[in-house]
N, C-alpha and C positions, 0 to 999 in steps of 0.2 A: 839349507845350512843352519840357518836359524833354529829351525826345528830341532836338528841334531845336538844343536849345542846346548839348547835347553834340556833335552834328554840327558846329556852328559852331566850337567849341573845337578840334576835331580838325584842321577844314580850315585853320583859322588856324595850327596846330602845324606840319602838313605843307607848307604854303606857306613857312613861315619856315625850316623845315628844308631845303627844296629852295633856296631863295634864297641861303643861307649856304653850303651846298655847292658851289651854282653859281657863287657868286664866287670862293669858295676854289681850285675848280677852274680858274677863268679865270686867279686870280693865278699859279698855279703854271705854267699853259702861257705867260703872257705872262713869267713872270721868266726872268733869264737863266741857262738850263738849260746850264752849264759842265761842261767835262771834269773837272773838280776834285768836282764833285758826283757825277758818275758813278762816278768811281774810288773815293771815299769810301764811297759805297753799295754798290759791288761787294765791297769788302774786308770790310765789315760782314757781308754777306749770305754770303759763300763758305764753305761747308762744309769744302773741303780746309784751308782756312787755320785754320779752327777746330779741324779735327782735329790738326793740327800744333801748335797751342797747347796743347791736352791732352798731347800727347807731350812737348813742353819741360817742363810742368809734373810730367810723371811723372818724367822724367830727373833733375829737381831732387833728388827724393827719394832717387836713388842716391847722394848725397854722404854721406850717414848710414849708408846700407846698408854703404859701403866698409869701416867699421870692425866688421863683424859678426864678424869673424875674432878682433878683440881685445875685443868686446862681452861684458858678464857674461851667464853664462847660470845659470839656476836650475832646480832639479827637487825635487819630493818624491816620494820611493818608499816604499810602504807594501806589506809582504810578509806574507799569512797563510800559516801553515803547520800543519797538522794531520797528527800521526804517532803511532805505536803503537811504543812502546817496552819491549822485554824487561827487566823490572827485578830477576828472580832466575832462580836455575837451575831452577825448578820449571816455567818456560815460561809465566808469566803476563805478558799485557802490560797497559801503562798508557798510556792516552790523554795526549799532549803537543800542546796548542794553543798556537803561538806567534806574536807579531806583530813584525816588525821595521819600524820606520820610520827612513828617512834623509832627511835635508835637506841639500841641497849648494849650494854657490855656485862657480862656477869661471871664469877669466879666464886668457887667453894673456898673457903679459906680453911676449914678442916671438913673432910668427908667421912669421918666416922673410921678412920685407917684403911679405906678401900684401895686408894692409890698406892699405899705403903704394901700391902698385901699382893695387889697385882705386880708391883715391881719386882718382889721377892720370888713370885710365880713366874714373871718372866726372865729373872735370871737363872732360876733352876731349868726351865725350859730351853734355853740356850745350851746351858751345860748337858741337857739331856740330848739335844739334837747334835752335838760335839761327839757324845759317846755313841750315838748311833751311827755317825759318820765312821767312826774308828771302828765299830763292829762290822760294817758292811766292807770297810776295807781289808780288815782280816779275814771275811769271808772270801774275798776276791784273791786274796793272796793265796790261801788254803787252796782254793778251787785251782789257780794257775799251776801251783806247786804240784798237785795231784794230776793234772792235766799234762804237764811237762814231763814228769816221772814213769807216767803210763806210755808216752811216745817214747821215750829212752827205753823203757824195759822192753817194749815191742819191737822196736828197731833191732836191738840185740838179740832178741829171740829169732826174728825172721831171718838175720843174718846165719845164725846156727843153724836153723831149719834148713835153709837154702845148702849150706856146706853140707849137711848131711843128706840131704836128698841128691847132691850129685854124686856122692859116694856110693849110694844103693843104685842109682842108674849106672855108674861104672860097673858094679857088680853084677847086675842084671844082663849087662851086655858080654861081659866076660864069662858069666853061666851059661849063655846061649852058646857061645863059642865052644864052651868045653862038652856040653850036650851033644853039639854036631860032630865034635872029637870022640865022643862017647866016654870020657872020663867021669861024667856026673850022671846023675838019674834025672828023669823029669820032676821027681819029687824035690830036688835040690833046686831046680829052676822055678817051680811054684812057690816054695819057701822065699826065695829071693823075691820074687814079683811080689808076694804078700807084704814084706818087709818093705819095698817101694812104694806100694799103695798107702801103706800106713805112713810112710815118711810124706808122701805128696798131700795127705789129709791133714797131717799136723801142720805142713807149710800153708795150705788154705787156710787153716783156722788160724795160725798167727798173722797172716797178711790181713784177715778180716779184722782182728783185734787191733792191728796196726792201724788200718783205715778209720776205724770208728776212733782212735785214740787222737789222730790227727785233725779229724774232723773237729772234735771237742777242743782241743788246743787252738785251731784256727778261729772257733767261734768266741774262744776266750779271750785270746789276744789281738784278733783281728790282722794276725798276718795271712798274707797272701799264699806265700811258700814257707815251707819248714825242712830245714836241712836234713839230711838222711844219716848223720852221726852226731846226734845230741849225746852230752857229756854228762856223767852224774855230777850234779852240784856238790861244791864243798861247802859244809857247816861253818859259819863263821862265830858262832858264839857256843858258849856251854851253858849246861843247866845244872843245878844241885844235883847231887849223887845220893840224896837220902828223899824218901817218900813225905816226911814231916815237913821239911822247908819247902817243898813244892806245894802241899796243901797250904801253907801259912801264906806264901805269895800269893796263891790262887785266891785265896779268901780275901785278900787285900787290894788287888788289883785287876782281877777277872772282870772284863767288860759287863758281862750279864749281872754280877752282884752290884756292881757300881750304879748301872742303870736301874736296878729294882730298887737300890738305896733313895737314888733322886725321885722316883715313882711314889716311894713312901712318903718322903717329904712333901710333895707336891699335893698328895693325897690329905695331909694335914693342914696344908695351907689353904687348900680349896675350902676346907670347913670354916678357916678364919676369915676367909675372903667372903663368904657366906653371911657370917655373923656381922662383919661390917656394915651389912646392908640394912641392919635393924639397930644402928648407933645413930646417936643426934648427928646433923648436918649445919654448918654455919655458912651463909651465903650471902656475897657481897654483890650488889647491883648498882651500875652506873646508867642513867636513861636521860634521854632529851626528847621532848615532845612537841609537837607544832599543829595546831589544829585552825583551820580557816574554813569560813562559811561564806555562802554566795550573797546572804542578807547583809545589807550596808549596814543595818543597827544591831546585828546579832552580839548577843554577849557571850556566845560560847567560844568567839576565838580566844585562843591564848597560846602562848608559848611557855614551857616549863623545864625545868632539868634538875636533877637530884639523885639521890642514891638511896638504896635500902639494904638494909641488915636484916637479913631473914634467918631466924633459929628453928629448926624443925627437927622433932625427936617423935619417933613411933612409941606409943604408950605400951604396945605390948607385942609379944611375937604371934602372929596369926598362926593358924594351923598347917598352912601351906609351907611356910617358912621353918616350923618345928620340924615337919616332915622331910623337908629338902636339906637340913642338917642332920638329920638321924641317917638319911640315907648317905650322905658324903661321910659320914662317921663310919659307917659299916664300911664303906668302900676304903677307906683308911685302915681299918681291921684287917681288911682281905690283902691290902698290899704288905701289910705286917708279916702275913702269914706267907705271902709270895716270897718276901725276901728269905724268910726261913728255909722255905722250900728250895730256892735259888742257892742257898750257902750248902744245903745238902747234896744237890746236884753237882754243884762244882767240885766239891769235896771227892763225890763218885768218880766224877770225870777225870779228876787230878790222879786219883790213885788207879785208875784204869788204863789211863793214858801212860802214866809212868811204867805200870806193868808190861804194858804193849811194846813200848820201847826197849825195855829190859829183854823180852822176848824176843824181839827183833835182833838185839844185839847177839844174845845166845844163836839166834837162827843163822845168822851171819857167820860165827865163827863156825857153827857146824857145817854150813853149806862149805866154807873155805876148805875145811877137813874133808868134806866128802868130795869136792873137785879134785882135791890133792890124791886122795885114794882112789879115785876113777882113773885119773891120769896114770898113776903107777900100774894099776890093774891093765889098764890099756897098752901100756908100754911092754909089760909082761905077756899079754897074750899076743902081741904082734911077734915078740921073740920066737914065742910057741909056734906061731904060725909058720914062721920061716923054717922051722923043722919038722913041719908037717903035723905037729901034735893038735893045734887048733885049725879050723877052716876060716874061710873068709868072713862068712856068716858070724863066726865067734868074734871076729875083730869089729865087724861093723856093731855087734850087739855092745859091745865094750866102748866102741864110740859113741852110741846113742847114750849110754851110762854117763859118760863123759859130759856129753851134752846137757843132758838133764841136770847134773850137777853145776855144770856152768850156768845154766837157766835160773836154777834155785839160788844160786848166788848173787845173779844179777837183781833178782826180785826180792831177796831179803836185804840188799844194801839199799834198794829203792825204798823199800819198807821203812828202814832204820830212818832214813832223812826225813821222810814225810812225818814219821810219829815224833822226831825232834822238833820240826816246826809246829806239829799241831800240839804237842806238850808247851810249847813257848806262847802258843794262841791261849791255851787254858790259862796260864800265869798272866795273861793282859800283857806280855811285852812284844808280842810280834807287831812290826811296823815296818813301813818302807824305809827305815833306816838300816834295816838288815839286807837290803839289797841296793846298796851303794849310797853314795853321799846326799842323795835328795832325800828331804824330810817330808814334803808334801806336795802333791799333784796341783798344779795350778791350772784349773778349769776355764775355759772362755765363757764365763757367765755373761749373757744377755741382758741388757737393761732398757726396758721399754720405756721411750718417752711418755710419760702420763699427763693427762690434762687436768689441771687444778683450777680451772677457771669456774666461777660460780654459775655463770650463765654461759650456757652452749646450745648447740641445736637441739639436743635432747630436752632442755627445758621445755619445749612446746610441742613435745610430741604427744 
């Protein structure tokens, strides 16, 4: 009895668990599976974006690193010396063991501007990594949009192809019955079967495209399942309606241009940093020394403390320094050319993207007209078929034309949406804010506990 009672309890538990998960799963599928959700999930799970976030956090530590040449440095030096000294003319030697310990603190009062240049470079590197983070974010967003729209388009096409295949199957079945009744010829049946084979091939092709697009979408977003009724997303922003305004905004805000500008500034600052190594340095030292000898009458025992002020200046640039500066200067010139090329590329991209968007809008209008015309033609042919003027195959051909018109409209609408988002990325305005109220993705970055002890077990390795 006890065993049966346990079985009953377990059965109730598993049934409850199944029902809860089943209805939860149904709610997810029935929910409005939007592009906003997809983009947010893709950004949360993207490893490249997380890696870039680590790089940004790492670069922030370089601000304090910049003052390394002006930071305090400390040292403890202890020297043990064992020697034998001849103490008289008879040639006897006396052992003398001495220990000299020195504690010192030192700091550069000025370092030729090295820390100043390093600080400027560190700030620019932080900005550079922030821009690279935005660039990766934009790339992930565009990849997600493309994957989402591909799934939406292929799902719609598969539904249309399935509907067409059913109609051709019905026609073949009806034609076979007519052939048995002697009302049609074998040629008519062969034509029907050929149309069915073509419809089946087109469905297989559409299914393959759908499976590939779903795999890509799952890979980008890390979703386990994808609803079979994705909707065409609604664009929540507007863009300028003239090419000149788009080019102007792109030249000011495009991420690639901003990165190229920073890289140019960094190249020039690296030249100045190298120059700072050949400027005078003024150093301040504090020290304390203690020297003790094993000899009872040693005159070398002493304690001392004091300070040193040291001024050091190179007398001339050596050959290697000159060539290093020449090399860095050439790299700075190259970065200037790279910036000019980036302006050209962005301008070209802005023009072509705007033209692509206009073409997509025109194609959408044409596809709407095509779909409307093919529907009117289909309705007319259906009426004519009722009076025996047209055949069933004529009706099916008209349905295929209407299906193709619907497919063209679905594709052109998706292209129009993607071109809008792509154009927004060229202008540098595409961000997470376009997909909900959230402004940033909070990654769970792990911080290791680092050992900052001077003496550890590796000291004696």
